[in-house]
Every structure is written in structure tokens, then in C-alpha cells.
NUNU-596957 format. One record per atom (N, C-alpha, C): x negated, y, z negated. Coordinates in steps of 0.05 Angstrom, whole numbers, plus 5000, padded with zeros to 4 digits. Example, Ala and Ser with C-alpha at 12.3 -4.5 7.8 and 13.67 -1.06 7.14 Angstrom:
2
473648864844
475449104844
473649344844
474349554858
472749794857
474250014843
//
This chain:
284
496250775325
496850575304
498550715283
499350565263
501150655242
499550815221
500950915201
499751035178
500950935152
499350935131
500050825105
500051045084
501851005064
501851185040
502551015016
501051054995
501550904970
501051084946
502351004924
501951144899
502050954875
500050974857
500050814832
499751014810
501450974789
501551164766
501651014740
500951144718
501151024692
503951074680
505551244691
508351274683
509951344708
512551284708
514051334733
513951614743
513351644769
513151904781
514551894809
515252134818
516452154845
514252214865
514652114890
512652164911
513652374931
515752524924
517152704942
515152894957
513253014943
511453204955
509753064977
508452844970
506852704990
508452595012
510852495007
512552375027
513552595047
513852845037
514653055055
512553095077
509953105069
507853145090
507452885106
507552655093
507252405107
509352355128
511852405121
514052355140
513952535164
512752775160
512452955184
510752835205
508952645198
507352515218
508852305234
511352255227
512952065241
514452195265
513052355280
514252465305
514052775307
513352905285
513153195286
510253285290
508553205271
505753285273
503953055283
505052825287
503552595297
505652415312
504652195322
506252035341
507451775330
507551755303
508351505290
511451505287
512951475308
515851515307
517451265313
516251025309
517550775316
518650625292
519650775273
520650665249
519050735224
520150695201
518850765176
520150595153
518750615130
519950475107
518450555082
519650505059
518450575033
519450375012
517750294994
518350104973
517750234945
519650224927
519350334900
519650104880
518050104860
518149904840
519150014813
520849854801
521549884773
520949624760
518649624745
517449374734
516849194758
517848944757
517248764779
519448764801
521448934798
523648934817
523149164837
523549104863
522949294884
525549384898
525649654902
527749764919
526349834946
527349704968
526149734994
528049865013
527050085026
528550225047
527050225072
528350135094
526950145120
528950245141
527850345163
529550455185
527950425211
529450375232
528050365259
527850645272
529250845260
529051115269
526451245259
525651455272
523151595262
523751735235
521651775220
522051895194
522852185195
522652325218
523552595219
526352615229
527452395239
530252405248
532152225231
530952075213
532551885197
534052015174
536751995174
538252095151
537451955125
536551715126
535751575101
533151695091
531251765108
528851905098
529452175086
531352315097
532152575086
533452535059
535052325056
536352275031
534352215009
532252065015
530152004996
528552244988
528152425007
526752675000
528352844981
531052844985
532653014968
533552874941
533252624939
533952474915
531652304906
529552424894
527052284887
527552044869
526151834875
526151584859
523451574845
523451554818
520951534804
520051234802
517451194805
516450924805
513450924797
512450704788
509550684782
507950584805
509250444824
507950354848
509750394872
508650534892
510150594917
508450524941
509650414961
508350364987
510150475009
509050645027
510650745049
509050705075
510550715098
509350655124
510850795145
509450905165
510651015189
509350865212
510950785231
510150585251
509750705279
507550625292
507150665320
506850385331
508850285345
509050005353
506749925371
505349705364
503349585381
504149295388
505549165369
506648895375
509448885363
511348795380
514148785372
515649025379
518249005387
519749235395
520549415371
521749645377
522549835356
525349755346
525349575327
527849475314
527349465284
529549455270
529449465240
527649245228
527849005239
526348785226
523348815230
522448995247
519649045250
518549275235
520249405220
519449635203
518249545177
515949665170
514649605145
515749795122
515149725097
513949495086
515749245088
514449015086
515748755085
515648665056
517648495049
517848405021
518348105019
517047975001
517447684995
517247644964
518447414956
518347354928
516247134922
514647174901
512646984893
512147004863
512146784849
511746784819
513846964805
516246974816
518347134803
517947434807
516347514826
515747804831
516347864860
517148114865
517448214892
514648314901
513648204923
511148294934
511848454959
510548684962
511048844987
508348895000
508548935027
506148945044
506649135066
504749305073
504849475096
502049475109
501949485136
499449455151
499149665172
496749765175
496049945197
493849805212
494249755238
492349625254
493549455276
491849295288
492749125310
491048865310
492348635304
490948385301
491248225327
489048185341
489048045366
488947745362
490647595376
490547305376
490647195347
492247325330
492647225303
495347065301
495146795304
497446635304
497146395285
497246445258
496846235239
499046025241
498645775233
500745575234
503045655215
505445635225
507845705209
509045485194
507345335180
508245095166
508745145136
508345385127
508545435098
511445515090
511645635066
514245715056
515145985068
513246155075
513946425084
513846445114
515946555126
516246585155
516946865162
515946975184
516647245193
519547255202
520747475198
523447535209
523147685235
521247865236
520848025260
518647905278
517548085295
515647985315
512948125313
512248225290
509748375288
507448195277
505048275286
502648155275
502348205245
503348435236
503348505208
504848315190
507248255198
508948075182
507747785182
506547705205
505247455206
502947445186
501347655185
499147665167
500047655138
502147795132
503247795105
504247525097
505747395114
506747125107
504446925104
502346955120
500046785117
498746825090
498447085083
497147145057
498847025033
501447055035
503146945014
503046645013
502946515036
502646225036
499946135024
497846285031
495146215020
495146254990
496246474980
496246514951
497846294937
500146224948
501746014936
500245754935
498845694957
497445434959
495045424940
493445634940
490945644925
491545654895
493845764887
494445774859
496945614853
497145384865
499445214862
500045124834
497945124817
498445024790
499645244772
499945484782
500945704765
503945744771
505445764748
508345824750
508746124749
506746274739
506846564738
504346674752
504146934753
501847064766
499246964755
497346874772
494746784763
493047014753
490846954740
489047164730
488347364753
488447614746
487947814766
485147794779
483147714764
480547694775
480447484798
481747254794
481847054815
483647144838
485847274831
487647374852
486247584870
484847764856
483347974871
481347854890
479747664880
477647544897
478847394921
481247264916
482447124939
483547314959
484747534950
485747734969
483547854985
481147904972
478848004986
477947805008
477947545002
477147345022
479147335045
481747345039
483747345060
483547585077
483047825065
482848065080
480448045100
478247925090
476047895108
476647695130
477947485124
478647275144
480447395166
482647515157
484647625176
483447855192
481648015178
480448245191
478548175214
477847915217
476247845240
477847855266
480547875264
482247885288
482748165296
481848365282
482448645290
482548835266
483849055270
484049265250
486049175229
485249185203
486849075182
486749255157
487849495160
488249665137
490949585125
491049545099
493649465087
493849555058
496449555049
497049585021
498849355012
498449264988
499849024977
500349074948
502849024939
503449064911
505448864901
505248794875
507248624861
508748784840
508449044840
509749214820
508149274795
505949114791
504249154768
501649294776
500649204799
498149334810
498549374839
496849534851
496849594880
494149534892
494049354913
491649294927
491549464953
489249574959
488949734984
486349644997
486549565023
484249475038
483849655062
481249725066
480549895088
479049735109
479949765134
478549655157
477149875173
478650095176
477650325191
478050585176
480550645168
481150905155
483050865131
482150965108
483850975084
482451165064
484051325051
482951525033
484651525008
483551634986
485051664961
484351914947
486252014931
485752244913
486952174886
485352244865
486252194837
487252454826
489552444812
490652674799
491052624770
489952804753
490152774724
489653054712
490053064686
489653324672
486653414674
486153674679
488053884683
489153884712
491753874715
492853874742
492654134755
492554124782
492154364798
494454384819
494254584836
496154624858
495054494883
496854364898
495954234923
497754344946
496454354969
497754444994
497754235015
500054185027
500253985048
499054085074
497953895089
496753955115
498953975136
501053805135
502953765157
505353945155
505654095133
507954285131
507254495110
508654715112
508154935094
509354905067
508054735050
509154665024
506754625005
507054734981
505154694960
506554634934
505154524915
506354444889
504154484866
505054594844
503354614821
503954364803
502254174804
502653924789
502753964759
501554174749
501554224720
504354284710
506154364728
508954414721
510754174721
509653944730
511253704733
510053464719
507853494706
506553254694
505753324665
505653104648
504653124622
501653094621
500453164598
497553164595
496452884600
497852674593
496852394595
497552264621
498952394638
499652274664
497252234682
497152014696
495051954715
496351834740
495451904763
496451784788
494251794809
494351604827
492751594851
494451574874
493951734895
495351724920
493351624942
494251424957
492651314978
493951365005
492451445025
493651495051
491651435072
492651385097
490851335119
489051585124
490251815124
488852065127
489752255104
487852425094
488652605073
491152765079
492752815059
495252955062
495153245054
493153315038
492953585028
490353705037
490253975037
487854115048
486054215026
486854215001
485254334980
484554134957
484853874963
484053674942
481753514953
480353384935
478053214942
479052924948
479252854972
479952584981
477452424985
477452174976
475151994978
475751784999
473951745018
474351545039
473451265028
475051065034
474250785030
471950725050
470350535043
468450425062
469850215078
469250185104
470449965120
469749695107
471849535103
471549275091
471949265061
472449505049
472649515020
475549465011
475849334989
478349284975
478349404948
480449554941
480749664914
483349584903
483349554876
485849494861
486349734842
488849834843
489550064827
491549974805
491050064780
492850004758
492850234739
495150294728
495350514709
494450784719
494750824746
494051084758
491251124765
489550914764
486750944771
485550694783
483250704793
481950464804
481350274781
482250024783
481849824763
479649634772
479249594797
477149414807
476649464836
474249394845
473649434874
471749214883
471749154908
469948964920
468749084945
466149074946
464649184969
465349004994
464849105018
465248935041
463748675040
465148465048
464048195046
461748155067
459548045058
457447965076
457947675084
456847595106
457147325114
456047125093
457746925088
456946715068
456646815040
457747055034
457647145006
460447174996
461047044974
463847054963
464547334952
467147384951
468047634939
467447634909
467147864898
466747894869
468048144859
469948094841
471448314830
469748474811
469448734815
467848904798
469749084782
469949044756
471649204740
470549484737
472249684736
471349954730
470749974700
468750144693
467850164665
470050214645
472150354653
474250424633
476250214629
476049974643
477949764640
476649504632
478149324620
477249064613
479148864624
478348614625
480148404634
482648384618
482348434592
484648424574
486648644581
485648884587
487449094593
488849054620
487548914639
488748864664
491048654662
490748474642
492848284638
495548404631
495548654622
497948794614
498549024634
497149034656
497549254676
500249234689
//
């Protein structure tokens, strides 16, 4: 299956170090060589780069490594094709516009017999189960919040995304990341981990290549960031595993809310982290 990488920060930061190790898994240290992509946000505007080549052979991937783009929300993906051929339109992340924002989505997994009705506003361009799931989620959000001209309250949005993740997850493995440039949602079906980085910053070493970095030389005292990945990228940091079925929302470089795995007939419930309030999330 594919692998995911995401980063959420309280101030723009580059993901060059993590991307160096992550991209090595696209055919050098692992088998995910059927395309790749990465999305960077500047406010609500997204810069999206995708390629059908593997991340270890792609000139575009090399250019991004050498010319870092700073962002507060980043989603990246390396693909091992399970549905759909190895072509550009099947490379993640995918992007759509809703409420005047660019929404991006990347998926790791395989959804069996997932063929929602294509009667909504959003339609797949490629042939993957992942893009079908994304378009279905966007259609559902648009329909359920039809009265809103702008982004609905995050508490309601979070609970709806948790319900949709549970619904779609009944069809197979549904690890995903989703962002609108303000916050980043991450859902675990089988494998997903995160590491928080804040003052006092330390040195980290990559697992997939001989590279280390002293974050104290590149960050300010108030900087905060969380990196999310399918599998840990570094060997000397404490990575925390998501529970299967768990959804987390990241804002300002830290966990803003989480929902435990849904039980049958029990609605989702957004649980705010102690350091955040609903008011603060409104400005995330």
C-alpha cells in the first residue's frame, strides 16, 4: 500500500528533512514507486505537485528537496498502486475547491467495492478508489452544510468527517490526511504515527538515509510543529501511534481535537485538547 506524510506548524516551515527520508521509500528503501505528490499551503491557497514517476527518480522531487517551500500545512504521498494504472491523474494528493478553500486529500489503503453514486458536484479525474472517496466526502460536506457560504464550525465539521471516515472505512483500509490550509485532519485505519517538535529542540536522525539535523539551529523558541507519517521517519524521536479508527485534527502545530474510534450507533464527538478552546480554533 501507499504511505503518507503530513506536517502542521504554527509558523511556516520547510519539510525538507522529513521529505528526504520519506521519498527514499519511493523505490529505494521500500516499494512505493508508482508516483508521488506533495501539497503546500500558503493561507488557503495550495501549491500542488504530483508526478507518475517514483520519488527517487523524479526530477521534480529532487527540485523540491533542493528548493524548500515553507508552509504551515503539508500533505505528501508515495504510491503503490492497488487500483488504477500508474499515470499522473492517479497520483495523490488530490485537490478540490469548497467554501473558497483548496482542500487536499491523500489516502493509504484499499477500498473494496466502494462505488458511491456520482451525482454530486465533485467527480474523479483518475481511476482510484482514493479519489472516489475524496469526491464523496466533499459532496457529503457540501450537502450537509449547504446553508454555509463559508467554512462551517470546526466542531460540526470534525464530527462529520469522523462519521464519513467510519462509513467509508467499512469498505477497507482508510488511512488518510485532509486539509483546507487552516487545519489538518488525519485518520488511522491501520497505521499512522506522529511526533511533536517544540522547544527545547533536539537532533533527529532519519531511518531511511544517513542524515541528521539539529532542529535547535533552524527554529525559534516559540515554533511548534507536528509531523505525521505512516511509519516513523526518525530513529531517535518518540513517535506516537494512532489507534485504529481514530481521527485527529492538528492546528497551530499541535493536536487540536481528537475522536476515539466510533462504536456502533454512537455518534462522533469532538474532544478539544485542554490547551485549546472553540474560540481559538475559529482562528486556526
